[in-house]
C-alpha positions as CSV (number, residue, x, y, z in Angstrom):
1,X,-3.3,-24.9,-16.4
2,X,-5.5,-23.3,-13.8
3,X,-9.1,-24.2,-13.9
4,X,-11.9,-21.6,-14.5
5,X,-13.1,-22.3,-10.8
6,X,-9.7,-21.2,-9.6
7,X,-9.8,-18.1,-11.7
8,X,-13.5,-17.3,-10.5
9,X,-12.1,-17.7,-6.9
10,X,-9.3,-15.3,-7.3
11,X,-11.6,-12.9,-9.1
12,X,-14.1,-13.0,-6.1
13,X,-11.3,-12.5,-3.5
14,X,-10.1,-9.5,-5.7
15,X,-13.7,-8.3,-5.9
16,X,-13.7,-8.1,-9.7
17,X,-16.0,-9.2,-12.4
18,X,-14.7,-10.8,-15.6
19,X,-16.0,-11.3,-18.8
20,X,-15.7,-14.6,-20.7
21,X,-12.7,-13.3,-22.6
22,X,-11.1,-11.9,-19.5
23,X,-11.5,-15.2,-17.7
24,X,-9.6,-17.1,-20.4
25,X,-6.8,-14.3,-20.5
26,X,-6.6,-14.4,-16.7
27,X,-6.4,-18.3,-16.7
28,X,-3.5,-18.2,-19.1
29,X,-1.7,-15.2,-17.4
30,X,-2.0,-16.7,-13.8
31,X,-1.0,-20.1,-15.0
32,X,2.3,-18.6,-16.5
33,X,3.0,-16.5,-13.2
34,X,2.5,-19.7,-11.2
35,X,4.7,-21.8,-13.6
36,X,7.3,-19.1,-13.2
37,X,7.1,-19.2,-9.3
38,X,7.5,-22.9,-9.6
39,X,10.7,-22.5,-11.6
40,X,12.1,-20.1,-9.0
41,X,11.3,-22.5,-6.2
42,X,13.6,-25.1,-7.9
43,X,16.6,-22.8,-7.3
44,X,19.0,-23.5,-4.5
45,X,19.0,-20.2,-2.6
46,X,20.3,-21.4,0.7
47,X,23.3,-19.2,0.6
48,X,21.8,-16.1,-1.0
49,X,21.1,-13.1,1.1
50,X,17.8,-11.4,0.7
51,X,17.8,-8.3,-1.5
52,X,15.6,-5.5,-0.3
53,X,17.0,-2.8,-2.6
54,X,19.6,-3.2,-5.3
55,X,21.3,0.0,-4.3
56,X,22.9,0.7,-0.9
57,X,20.6,3.6,0.0
58,X,20.1,4.9,3.6
59,X,17.2,7.0,4.7
60,X,17.9,10.6,5.2
61,X,16.5,11.6,8.5
62,X,16.4,14.7,10.6
63,X,15.9,15.3,14.3
64,X,12.1,15.3,15.0
65,X,11.6,18.4,17.1
66,X,8.5,20.7,17.7
67,X,8.6,24.2,16.4
68,X,6.5,27.2,16.9
69,X,4.6,28.0,13.7
70,X,3.6,31.6,14.2
71,X,3.9,32.7,10.5
72,X,1.2,34.8,9.1
73,X,0.2,32.0,6.7
74,X,-0.4,29.5,9.5
75,X,-2.3,32.0,11.4
76,X,-4.4,32.6,8.5
77,X,-5.0,28.9,8.1
78,X,-6.1,28.6,11.8
79,X,-8.5,31.7,11.4
80,X,-10.3,29.9,8.6
81,X,-10.9,26.8,10.5
82,X,-14.4,26.2,11.7
83,X,-13.5,25.5,15.2
84,X,-10.3,26.8,17.0
85,X,-8.9,26.3,20.6
86,X,-5.7,27.9,22.0
87,X,-4.3,28.8,18.7
88,X,-5.0,25.2,17.2
89,X,-7.6,23.7,14.9
90,X,-10.1,21.8,16.7
91,X,-11.7,18.6,15.4
92,X,-13.9,16.1,16.5
93,X,-12.5,12.8,18.1
94,X,-11.7,10.2,15.5
95,X,-11.6,7.5,18.3
96,X,-14.8,6.0,19.9
97,X,-15.1,6.3,23.6
98,X,-14.5,2.9,25.2
């Protein structure tokens, strides 16, 4: 069984405060989880392929291409922006100058 010190360390890493009842519950729950992981480690999985998804699903993609957005809606949105330049919304830089 995990010690209270181990539980407090995990709580500190997760940046959570635990009451006394929560500490004991967390100690029991984490111990059960680690015991389960130990049982899984006992399995011989050398010839088992990793499973990333249980269904054979492929991403649906489309060609990425620029399009002109001259609809009245987009023009209205741009007109509401506090700063504009050449038909685009102008924002301050999010990158620091190096």
